[in-house]
C-alpha positions, -999 to +999 in steps of 0.1 A: -701+175-215-727+168-235-761+189-228-792+161-235-799+176-260-767+170-277-746+200-273-709+192-261-694+214-246-662+210-246-630+227-218-597+232-205-587+242-169-571+275-171-534+268-175-542+232-174-515+206-192-544+177-188-581+181-178-598+143-165-634+154-166-642+116-140-681+125-131-711+140-133-749+147-109-780+159-121-770+194-119-745+192-143-721+199-114-684+176-132-658+168-108-619+157-119-586+163-121-563+186-140-522+189-141-506+216-151-478+200-164-449+190-142-458+195-107-483+183-091-522+172-094-548+189-083-587+182-082-619+201-095-654+215-098-673+227-126-699+248-120-733+247-140-725+279-152-685+267-159-669+280-135-641+263-121-629+255-084-595+240-079-597+213-052-563+207-033-564+188-003-547+197+030-516+173+036-515+161-008-479+163-018-463+191-044-440+169-061-448+149-097-473+125-096-487+136-066-514+159-053-554+156-056-574+136-068-611+139-069-632+111-094-671+110-082-698+137-070-737+129-059-770+150-060-761+166-032-723+180-039-705+152-018-673+150-037-647+123-032-615+110-039-581+106-030-545+125-025-512+113-028-488+129+001-454+136+000-445+097+003-465+085-024-490+074+001-525+080-010-550+088+014-592+086+004-616+122+013-648+130+009-656+172+002-696+184+020-711+205-007-700+233+020-664+228+013-651+211+044-636+174+040-630+147+058-596+124+049-601+087+057-576+059+059-589+021+053-572+006+091-543-010+085-535+005+046-510+019+032-524+027+003-568+037-003-584+049-032-615+055-043-631+054-072-668+062-062-692+082-043-732+069-038-758+091-036-769+081+002-727+094+003-715+058+007-681+054-011-663+026-025-625+017-040-602+000-035-572-005-006-533-020+001-527-032+032-496-022+045-476-049+049-478-052+017-502-078-005-529-071-036-556-053-038-589-053-015-615-035-020-638-012+006-671+007+014-673+037+032-710+043+047-715+080+051-711+081+091-677+071+089-682+031+092-653+010+070-664-024+056-635-042+043-644-072+011-629-095-013-638-123-039-634-155-024-600-168-045-593-132-063-555-118-060-569-079-064-601-064-068-615-030-075-647-018-070-655+007-097-692+017-091-720+021-058-757+025-068-782+043-045-791+013-026-744+010-012-744-021-041-707-021-056-698-034-091-663-035-097-634-068-111-612-083-098-588-114-111-592-145-108-564-175-120-547-144-137-582-129-161-603-103-147-641-106-139-661-086-131-681-087-096-716-076-079-718-072-040-746-065-025-761-041+005-759-075+028-724-082+012-733-105-007-710-115-039-717-123-069-696-129-102-699-116-138-685-131-167-700-120-198-708-148-227-671-157-241-649-134-226-615-136-222-615-105-194-653-084-178-655-053-167-679-041-148-678-001-148-715+014-136-744-002-120-775+014-110-807+010-088-825-015-110-799-033-106-782-032-144-742-030-144-723-019-174-689-023-190-674-042-212-651-071-224-623-087-245-632-119-266-606-145-281-588-117-308-584-096-272-613-070-290-632-045-270-666-053-268-697-034-243-722-050-221-756-046-203-763-068-173-790-072-154-794-091-123 
């Protein structure tokens, strides 16, 4: 974790073999997941004072590769992520600041993976139908309403970020090549490809909206980009 003055603080969850910090809010609260070496994964929340609390969703499996994965936190302290049950199926969850957990699945999904939460409680991620096929995108509003979407012609869709207004950025595969996309609040989707790119990945978006990510050139060298829509 790097403070605005440049101070870098490192941390590990006590007893963990691996600690992955994935999201931080304006209050300095960090969430992510950890593994204690061979068992299940656990989500965690690290408060601004350094206090770390484990997050284990009821129903999460306890086998290798199973468990709870906290992926995002907004400024209201709402955490979102997914968990893997004992059968290997994944399900989304939202944990309120009070600690109350709501689990959810996209209707018809065999797998539901959460990627990001916005300031209004909107979450986004991808899901795979119980009957198989490629990954599709979804947006879940704060009231629990779920809308699914696909980029036209894409074989797989991976939403990665939702901004404060509920617009989504991510990437998909078109003709076998990764291409970034932006989905407006109204549902309109536009492709995003960096000039000269052989694969574009849109990973984060703010309210402007500006989109940040990376792309690969013809020599498979990765470069960062910022795009303003």
